[in-house]
N, CA, C and O atoms as a GROMACS GRO file, in nm:
protein
  256
    1MET      N    1  -0.851  -1.180  -0.403
    1MET     CA    2  -0.663  -1.174  -0.382
    1MET      C    3  -0.624  -1.251  -0.577
    1MET      O    4  -0.676  -1.349  -0.630
    2LYS      N    5  -0.550  -1.184  -0.617
    2LYS     CA    6  -0.499  -1.283  -0.754
    2LYS      C    7  -0.431  -1.403  -0.692
    2LYS      O    8  -0.344  -1.389  -0.606
    3VAL      N    9  -0.471  -1.524  -0.739
    3VAL     CA   10  -0.344  -1.590  -0.718
    3VAL      C   11  -0.325  -1.649  -0.932
    3VAL      O   12  -0.389  -1.642  -1.037
    4PHE      N   13  -0.191  -1.702  -0.879
    4PHE     CA   14  -0.125  -1.729  -1.017
    4PHE      C   15  -0.058  -1.844  -0.983
    4PHE      O   16   0.018  -1.858  -0.887
    5ILE      N   17  -0.104  -1.965  -1.108
    5ILE     CA   18  -0.085  -2.114  -1.061
    5ILE      C   19  -0.003  -2.130  -1.158
    5ILE      O   20  -0.038  -2.132  -1.276
    6GLU      N   21   0.141  -2.145  -1.106
    6GLU     CA   22   0.292  -2.158  -1.232
    6GLU      C   23   0.262  -2.306  -1.351
    6GLU      O   24   0.300  -2.311  -1.467
    7LYS      N   25   0.150  -2.459  -1.245
    7LYS     CA   26   0.167  -2.519  -1.325
    7LYS      C   27   0.105  -2.555  -1.417
    7LYS      O   28   0.133  -2.639  -1.503
    8GLU      N   29  -0.022  -2.464  -1.398
    8GLU     CA   30  -0.156  -2.481  -1.513
    8GLU      C   31  -0.124  -2.320  -1.577
    8GLU      O   32  -0.212  -2.253  -1.631
    9ASN      N   33  -0.034  -2.291  -1.566
    9ASN     CA   34  -0.033  -2.118  -1.601
    9ASN      C   35  -0.146  -2.044  -1.664
    9ASN      O   36  -0.181  -2.018  -1.779
   10LYS      N   37  -0.201  -2.014  -1.515
   10LYS     CA   38  -0.334  -1.973  -1.518
   10LYS      C   39  -0.316  -1.876  -1.371
   10LYS      O   40  -0.238  -1.894  -1.277
   11GLN      N   41  -0.451  -1.734  -1.398
   11GLN     CA   42  -0.429  -1.674  -1.324
   11GLN      C   43  -0.650  -1.715  -1.237
   11GLN      O   44  -0.740  -1.775  -1.296
   12VAL      N   45  -0.653  -1.669  -1.135
   12VAL     CA   46  -0.768  -1.668  -1.040
   12VAL      C   47  -0.780  -1.570  -0.978
   12VAL      O   48  -0.677  -1.511  -0.947
   13VAL      N   49  -0.919  -1.511  -0.933
   13VAL     CA   50  -0.883  -1.420  -0.864
   13VAL      C   51  -1.012  -1.476  -0.784
   13VAL      O   52  -1.106  -1.541  -0.829
   14LEU      N   53  -0.984  -1.421  -0.626
   14LEU     CA   54  -1.079  -1.479  -0.532
   14LEU      C   55  -1.112  -1.346  -0.444
   14LEU      O   56  -1.037  -1.250  -0.423
   15ASP      N   57  -1.258  -1.371  -0.393
   15ASP     CA   58  -1.284  -1.267  -0.317
   15ASP      C   59  -1.330  -1.313  -0.181
   15ASP      O   60  -1.437  -1.348  -0.131
   16LYS      N   61  -1.195  -1.296  -0.141
   16LYS     CA   62  -1.218  -1.434   0.003
   16LYS      C   63  -1.102  -1.409   0.101
   16LYS      O   64  -0.992  -1.398   0.048
   17GLU      N   65  -1.109  -1.397   0.251
   17GLU     CA   66  -0.970  -1.408   0.335
   17GLU      C   67  -0.975  -1.536   0.367
   17GLU      O   68  -1.085  -1.586   0.395
   18CYS      N   69  -0.842  -1.624   0.369
   18CYS     CA   70  -0.792  -1.734   0.409
   18CYS      C   71  -0.685  -1.746   0.446
   18CYS      O   72  -0.614  -1.650   0.415
   19THR      N   73  -0.620  -1.851   0.520
   19THR     CA   74  -0.468  -1.909   0.485
   19THR      C   75  -0.406  -1.938   0.375
   19THR      O   76  -0.465  -1.948   0.268
   20ALA      N   77  -0.253  -1.957   0.390
   20ALA     CA   78  -0.226  -2.000   0.255
   20ALA      C   79  -0.265  -2.182   0.224
   20ALA      O   80  -0.287  -2.230   0.113
   21LYS      N   81  -0.265  -2.251   0.347
   21LYS     CA   82  -0.327  -2.371   0.350
   21LYS      C   83  -0.446  -2.364   0.297
   21LYS      O   84  -0.465  -2.374   0.176
   22GLU      N   85  -0.513  -2.351   0.361
   22GLU     CA   86  -0.664  -2.304   0.298
   22GLU      C   87  -0.704  -2.332   0.143
   22GLU      O   88  -0.767  -2.403   0.064
   23LEU      N   89  -0.634  -2.242   0.157
   23LEU     CA   90  -0.669  -2.164  -0.062
   23LEU      C   91  -0.634  -2.260  -0.147
   23LEU      O   92  -0.697  -2.286  -0.249
   24LEU      N   93  -0.449  -2.362  -0.078
   24LEU     CA   94  -0.446  -2.479  -0.157
   24LEU      C   95  -0.568  -2.599  -0.183
   24LEU      O   96  -0.608  -2.650  -0.288
   25ILE      N   97  -0.609  -2.620  -0.037
   25ILE     CA   98  -0.722  -2.723  -0.050
   25ILE      C   99  -0.821  -2.709  -0.114
   25ILE      O  100  -0.879  -2.803  -0.168
   26GLU      N  101  -0.862  -2.583  -0.119
   26GLU     CA  102  -0.993  -2.514  -0.234
   26GLU      C  103  -0.916  -2.541  -0.360
   26GLU      O  104  -0.989  -2.575  -0.454
   27LEU      N  105  -0.782  -2.535  -0.387
   27LEU     CA  106  -0.803  -2.562  -0.544
   27LEU      C  107  -0.704  -2.682  -0.547
   27LEU      O  108  -0.617  -2.684  -0.634
   28GLY      N  109  -0.712  -2.751  -0.483
   28GLY     CA  110  -0.726  -2.922  -0.459
   28GLY      C  111  -0.550  -2.922  -0.513
   28GLY      O  112  -0.527  -2.982  -0.617
   29ILE      N  113  -0.424  -2.850  -0.435
   29ILE     CA  114  -0.334  -2.878  -0.466
   29ILE      C  115  -0.260  -2.915  -0.368
   29ILE      O  116  -0.276  -2.856  -0.261
   30ASN      N  117  -0.175  -3.006  -0.376
   30ASN     CA  118  -0.094  -3.094  -0.220
   30ASN      C  119   0.041  -2.953  -0.207
   30ASN      O  120   0.103  -2.900  -0.299
   31ALA      N  121   0.044  -2.937  -0.119
   31ALA     CA  122   0.144  -2.806  -0.048
   31ALA      C  123   0.280  -2.923  -0.018
   31ALA      O  124   0.342  -2.904   0.086
   32THR      N  125   0.317  -3.021  -0.095
   32THR     CA  126   0.445  -3.061  -0.084
   32THR      C  127   0.451  -3.031  -0.199
   32THR      O  128   0.491  -2.915  -0.193
   33THR      N  129   0.437  -3.060  -0.320
   33THR     CA  130   0.473  -2.971  -0.443
   33THR      C  131   0.472  -2.825  -0.460
   33THR      O  132   0.485  -2.782  -0.575
   34VAL      N  133   0.462  -2.756  -0.376
   34VAL     CA  134   0.447  -2.595  -0.447
   34VAL      C  135   0.503  -2.557  -0.328
   34VAL      O  136   0.500  -2.623  -0.224
   35ILE      N  137   0.568  -2.416  -0.348
   35ILE     CA  138   0.628  -2.278  -0.253
   35ILE      C  139   0.539  -2.193  -0.323
   35ILE      O  140   0.523  -2.181  -0.445
   36LEU      N  141   0.458  -2.110  -0.187
   36LEU     CA  142   0.369  -2.001  -0.177
   36LEU      C  143   0.454  -1.877  -0.157
   36LEU      O  144   0.531  -1.860  -0.063
   37VAL      N  145   0.426  -1.778  -0.273
   37VAL     CA  146   0.493  -1.605  -0.289
   37VAL      C  147   0.363  -1.531  -0.274
   37VAL      O  148   0.275  -1.517  -0.359
   38LYS      N  149   0.366  -1.488  -0.161
   38LYS     CA  150   0.271  -1.359  -0.115
   38LYS      C  151   0.318  -1.238  -0.155
   38LYS      O  152   0.437  -1.238  -0.123
   39ASN      N  153   0.291  -1.131  -0.209
   39ASN     CA  154   0.320  -1.004  -0.226
   39ASN      C  155   0.478  -0.986  -0.263
   39ASN      O  156   0.544  -0.885  -0.240
   40ASN      N  157   0.522  -1.100  -0.323
   40ASN     CA  158   0.680  -1.148  -0.348
   40ASN      C  159   0.792  -1.199  -0.240
   40ASN      O  160   0.912  -1.212  -0.265
   41GLU      N  161   0.730  -1.224  -0.115
   41GLU     CA  162   0.809  -1.317  -0.041
   41GLU      C  163   0.764  -1.449   0.010
   41GLU      O  164   0.649  -1.466   0.048
   42THR      N  165   0.835  -1.522   0.011
   42THR     CA  166   0.779  -1.673   0.044
   42THR      C  167   0.736  -1.672   0.163
   42THR      O  168   0.794  -1.623   0.260
   43ILE      N  169   0.591  -1.748   0.159
   43ILE     CA  170   0.542  -1.789   0.295
   43ILE      C  171   0.532  -1.889   0.354
   43ILE      O  172   0.637  -1.953   0.346
   44LEU      N  173   0.451  -1.943   0.416
   44LEU     CA  174   0.414  -2.056   0.530
   44LEU      C  175   0.264  -2.111   0.504
   44LEU      O  176   0.187  -2.042   0.438
   45LEU      N  177   0.235  -2.202   0.544
   45LEU     CA  178   0.084  -2.258   0.500
   45LEU      C  179  -0.017  -2.207   0.601
   45LEU      O  180  -0.139  -2.224   0.599
   46ASP      N  181   0.100  -2.104   0.739
   46ASP     CA  182  -0.012  -2.081   0.826
   46ASP      C  183  -0.071  -1.939   0.818
   46ASP      O  184  -0.176  -1.891   0.861
   47GLU      N  185   0.027  -1.889   0.752
   47GLU     CA  186   0.008  -1.700   0.658
   47GLU      C  187  -0.131  -1.678   0.633
   47GLU      O  188  -0.187  -1.755   0.555
   48LYS      N  189  -0.178  -1.610   0.673
   48LYS     CA  190  -0.292  -1.543   0.647
   48LYS      C  191  -0.309  -1.456   0.517
   48LYS      O  192  -0.221  -1.376   0.483
   49LEU      N  193  -0.411  -1.471   0.455
   49LEU     CA  194  -0.406  -1.421   0.316
   49LEU      C  195  -0.543  -1.302   0.298
   49LEU      O  196  -0.659  -1.309   0.339
   50SER      N  197  -0.472  -1.197   0.221
   50SER     CA  198  -0.614  -1.130   0.243
   50SER      C  199  -0.688  -1.116   0.101
   50SER      O  200  -0.645  -1.191   0.013
   51LYS      N  201  -0.802  -1.022   0.066
   51LYS     CA  202  -0.851  -0.985  -0.055
   51LYS      C  203  -0.756  -0.908  -0.146
   51LYS      O  204  -0.790  -0.911  -0.264
   52ASP      N  205  -0.617  -0.824  -0.112
   52ASP     CA  206  -0.550  -0.776  -0.163
   52ASP      C  207  -0.431  -0.804  -0.215
   52ASP      O  208  -0.360  -0.752  -0.302
   53ASP      N  209  -0.422  -0.910  -0.136
   53ASP     CA  210  -0.258  -0.992  -0.166
   53ASP      C  211  -0.256  -1.048  -0.320
   53ASP      O  212  -0.357  -1.064  -0.390
   54GLU      N  213  -0.134  -1.071  -0.356
   54GLU     CA  214  -0.124  -1.165  -0.510
   54GLU      C  215  -0.003  -1.254  -0.472
   54GLU      O  216   0.113  -1.234  -0.436
   55VAL      N  217  -0.079  -1.356  -0.494
   55VAL     CA  218  -0.020  -1.484  -0.404
   55VAL      C  219   0.044  -1.577  -0.549
   55VAL      O  220  -0.047  -1.583  -0.632
   56ARG      N  221   0.159  -1.642  -0.594
   56ARG     CA  222   0.188  -1.715  -0.679
   56ARG      C  223   0.223  -1.824  -0.608
   56ARG      O  224   0.288  -1.822  -0.504
   57ILE      N  225   0.169  -1.951  -0.681
   57ILE     CA  226   0.195  -2.052  -0.639
   57ILE      C  227   0.287  -2.128  -0.736
   57ILE      O  228   0.223  -2.181  -0.827
   58LEU      N  229   0.398  -2.145  -0.740
   58LEU     CA  230   0.542  -2.214  -0.802
   58LEU      C  231   0.531  -2.388  -0.744
   58LEU      O  232   0.495  -2.430  -0.634
   59SER      N  233   0.572  -2.456  -0.855
   59SER     CA  234   0.610  -2.568  -0.874
   59SER      C  235   0.757  -2.616  -0.802
   59SER      O  236   0.856  -2.549  -0.832
   60VAL      N  237   0.771  -2.718  -0.717
   60VAL     CA  238   0.871  -2.723  -0.669
   60VAL      C  239   0.953  -2.845  -0.774
   60VAL      O  240   0.886  -2.944  -0.805
   61VAL      N  241   1.089  -2.834  -0.822
   61VAL     CA  242   1.136  -2.870  -0.931
   61VAL      C  243   1.256  -2.960  -0.856
   61VAL      O  244   1.343  -2.886  -0.810
   62SER      N  245   1.285  -3.116  -0.831
   62SER     CA  246   1.393  -3.149  -0.792
   62SER      C  247   1.432  -3.225  -0.906
   62SER      O  248   1.372  -3.239  -1.012
   63GLY      N  249   1.592  -3.292  -0.850
   63GLY     CA  250   1.610  -3.380  -0.990
   63GLY      C  251   1.735  -3.428  -0.933
   63GLY      O  252   1.760  -3.391  -0.818
   64GLY      N  253   1.836  -3.523  -1.006
   64GLY     CA  254   1.913  -3.572  -0.919
   64GLY      C  255   1.972  -3.671  -1.076
   64GLY      O  256   2.062  -3.754  -1.067
   0.00000   0.00000   0.00000
């Protein structure tokens, strides 16, 4: 799967299947600080990811 990490502006390619939560754990990313997009659709942490998916990990920005 192709994974784009917005915060680091980098793309990694992984040859595995896992859940979105497992992906974040492997990459050392806190799930509360990002939004996950798989194939142009927002997903939840329990979503299964396959080798053919394109995933974007987008930073959550808040202000006040």
